[in-house]
C-alpha positions as CSV (number, residue, x, y, z in Angstrom):
1,M,25.2,93.9,109.7
2,K,28.2,93.9,107.3
3,R,26.4,96.4,105.1
4,K,25.8,98.8,108.1
5,G,29.5,98.5,109.0
6,M,30.5,99.3,105.4
7,W,28.3,102.5,105.4
8,I,29.7,103.6,108.7
9,S,33.3,103.2,107.3
10,I,32.4,105.2,104.2
11,V,30.9,108.0,106.2
12,L,33.9,108.1,108.6
13,V,36.4,108.2,105.7
14,S,34.4,110.9,103.9
15,L,34.3,113.0,107.1
16,L,38.0,112.6,107.6
17,L,38.7,113.6,104.0
18,L,36.4,116.7,104.4
19,V,38.2,117.7,107.6
20,G,41.6,117.2,105.9
21,I,40.5,119.4,103.0
22,A,39.1,122.1,105.3
23,F,42.3,122.0,107.4
24,V,44.5,122.5,104.3
25,A,42.3,125.2,102.9
26,T,42.2,127.2,106.1
27,S,45.8,126.8,106.9
28,R,46.8,128.1,103.5
29,A,44.3,130.9,103.8
30,G,45.8,132.0,107.1
31,Y,49.1,133.2,105.5
32,E,49.8,136.5,103.8
33,T,50.4,136.0,100.1
34,A,52.6,137.9,97.7
35,A,50.3,140.6,96.3
36,Y,49.1,140.3,92.7
37,E,46.1,141.1,90.5
38,V,44.7,138.6,88.0
39,K,44.5,140.2,84.6
40,E,43.2,137.2,82.7
41,K,42.1,133.7,83.7
42,D,41.3,130.6,81.7
43,G,41.1,127.4,83.7
44,A,44.5,126.7,85.4
45,F,46.2,129.5,83.3
46,E,46.4,133.1,84.5
47,I,48.1,136.3,83.7
48,R,49.0,138.2,86.9
49,E,50.5,141.5,87.7
50,Y,52.7,141.1,90.8
51,A,53.4,144.0,93.1
52,P,57.1,144.5,94.0
53,H,58.0,142.5,97.1
54,E,60.9,141.8,99.4
55,V,62.1,138.2,99.8
56,A,64.6,136.3,102.1
57,T,66.5,134.1,99.7
58,T,69.0,131.3,99.9
59,S,70.6,129.1,97.2
60,M,69.5,125.6,96.2
61,K,72.1,123.1,95.0
62,S,71.4,121.5,91.6
63,G,67.7,121.9,92.2
64,S,67.6,120.0,95.5
65,Q,66.6,121.8,98.7
66,N,69.9,121.1,100.4
67,G,68.7,122.6,103.7
68,S,67.4,125.8,102.0
69,F,63.9,125.6,103.6
70,G,65.5,125.2,107.0
71,R,67.8,128.2,106.6
72,L,64.9,130.4,105.6
73,F,62.8,129.0,108.4
74,R,65.5,129.8,110.9
75,Y,65.6,133.4,109.6
76,I,61.9,134.0,110.1
77,S,62.0,132.1,113.5
78,G,64.4,134.8,115.0
79,G,67.7,133.8,113.3
80,N,68.3,137.4,112.3
81,Q,70.3,140.2,113.9
82,A,67.2,141.7,115.5
83,E,66.1,138.2,116.8
84,Q,62.7,139.1,115.4
85,K,60.1,136.5,114.6
86,I,58.5,136.9,111.2
87,A,55.2,135.4,110.1
88,M,55.3,132.7,107.4
89,T,53.9,133.7,104.0
90,T,52.9,132.1,100.8
91,P,54.1,131.1,98.3
92,V,57.6,129.7,98.7
93,F,59.1,130.9,95.4
94,M,61.9,128.9,93.7
95,P,63.5,130.7,90.7
96,A,65.0,128.3,88.2
97,T,67.1,128.1,85.1
98,S,65.5,128.1,81.6
99,E,65.7,124.2,81.8
100,G,63.7,124.2,85.0
101,E,66.5,123.5,87.5
102,M,65.7,125.4,90.7
103,E,68.5,127.7,91.8
104,E,67.3,129.4,94.9
105,M,64.4,129.4,97.4
106,Q,62.6,132.5,98.6
107,F,60.2,133.4,101.4
108,V,58.2,136.5,100.8
109,V,58.7,139.0,103.6
110,P,55.4,140.2,105.0
111,A,54.4,143.7,103.7
112,E,54.4,145.3,107.1
113,V,57.8,143.9,108.0
114,A,59.3,145.0,104.7
115,K,57.8,148.5,105.1
116,E,59.5,148.8,108.6
117,G,62.7,147.3,107.3
118,A,63.3,143.5,107.4
119,P,66.0,142.5,109.9
120,T,69.4,141.5,108.6
121,P,69.9,137.7,108.4
122,S,72.4,136.2,110.9
123,Q,73.6,133.7,108.4
124,D,75.7,134.6,105.3
125,S,73.8,132.0,103.3
126,V,70.5,134.0,103.6
127,S,70.1,137.4,102.1
128,L,67.4,139.9,101.4
129,K,66.4,141.3,98.0
130,R,63.6,143.1,96.3
131,N,61.7,141.4,93.5
132,P,60.4,144.1,91.1
133,G,57.1,142.4,90.3
134,G,55.5,142.8,86.9
135,P,53.4,140.6,84.6
136,Y,53.6,136.8,84.7
137,A,52.0,134.0,82.9
138,V,51.1,131.3,85.5
139,L,49.9,127.7,85.4
140,R,48.4,126.2,88.6
141,H,48.6,122.5,89.3
142,R,48.2,119.9,92.0
143,G,50.6,117.2,93.0
144,W,54.1,117.3,94.5
145,G,55.6,119.5,91.8
146,R,58.8,117.5,91.6
147,G,61.3,116.5,88.8
148,E,59.6,115.4,85.6
149,E,56.2,116.7,86.7
150,R,57.7,120.2,87.2
151,R,59.4,120.1,83.7
152,E,56.1,118.9,82.1
153,K,54.2,121.8,83.7
154,L,56.9,124.3,82.6
155,E,56.6,123.0,79.0
156,Q,52.8,123.2,79.2
157,L,53.1,126.8,80.3
158,R,55.5,127.7,77.5
159,K,53.0,126.2,75.0
160,E,50.2,128.3,76.5
161,I,52.3,131.5,76.2
162,E,53.1,130.7,72.6
163,K,49.5,129.8,71.7
164,R,48.2,133.1,73.1
165,G,50.8,135.2,71.2
166,L,52.5,136.3,74.4
167,K,56.3,136.7,74.8
168,G,58.3,135.4,77.8
169,K,61.1,137.6,79.0
170,G,63.0,135.6,81.6
171,D,63.6,132.4,83.4
172,P,60.8,130.5,85.1
173,M,60.0,130.3,88.7
174,F,58.1,127.6,90.7
175,A,55.8,128.3,93.7
176,G,54.5,126.1,96.4
177,Y,51.7,127.1,98.8
178,D,51.4,124.2,101.3
179,P,53.2,122.7,104.3
180,P,55.2,119.5,103.6
181,W,52.6,117.2,105.2
182,T,49.9,118.2,102.8
183,P,48.8,115.3,100.5
184,G,49.7,115.7,96.9
185,F,46.2,115.9,95.6
186,L,45.5,118.9,97.9
187,R,48.7,120.8,97.1
188,R,48.7,124.1,95.2
189,N,51.7,124.5,93.0
190,E,52.4,126.9,90.2
191,V,54.9,127.6,87.5
192,L,55.4,131.2,86.5
193,I,57.2,132.9,83.6
194,P,57.6,136.7,83.4
195,I,56.1,138.1,80.2
196,E,56.4,141.4,78.2
């Protein structure tokens, strides 16, 4: 009887895990993503060509979120001069210093909204700007993408760039694709460096 109970528990846990993975995968897939083309792929490393895109941006203080996500979320929830609701997109970009300290947070404006003209933010702490796109070296990874882990992945990407004879031409950027409640082992994170 104990053996049967153990198997039932294993099956239930497995089913819950599969449902969780499916939920994360489909929720991420439901969002528009900043447009790019993969030029080269080798495991977790990619070279991508990003199309120019518009972002809503706000500052981060000393690498901490300091309410930055909330400010951007209010903007897309109608906290703009047109009181227009804007769909969430992926990823959340976080440009950083050369040392890997995040300086701002960016939400990608959906292509159709950008084409029609994104509404002016109501808060002075949120602004709109156009990222020019271009080639990037990218390293994907799982986990929470915080602190020391983030710096380790940045260093790993720099070594890949050097090993492949590529040349970086700017500061790094971090990217997160999942809502805050997603477990670390299911999260998609990236570190990106523009290249020549």
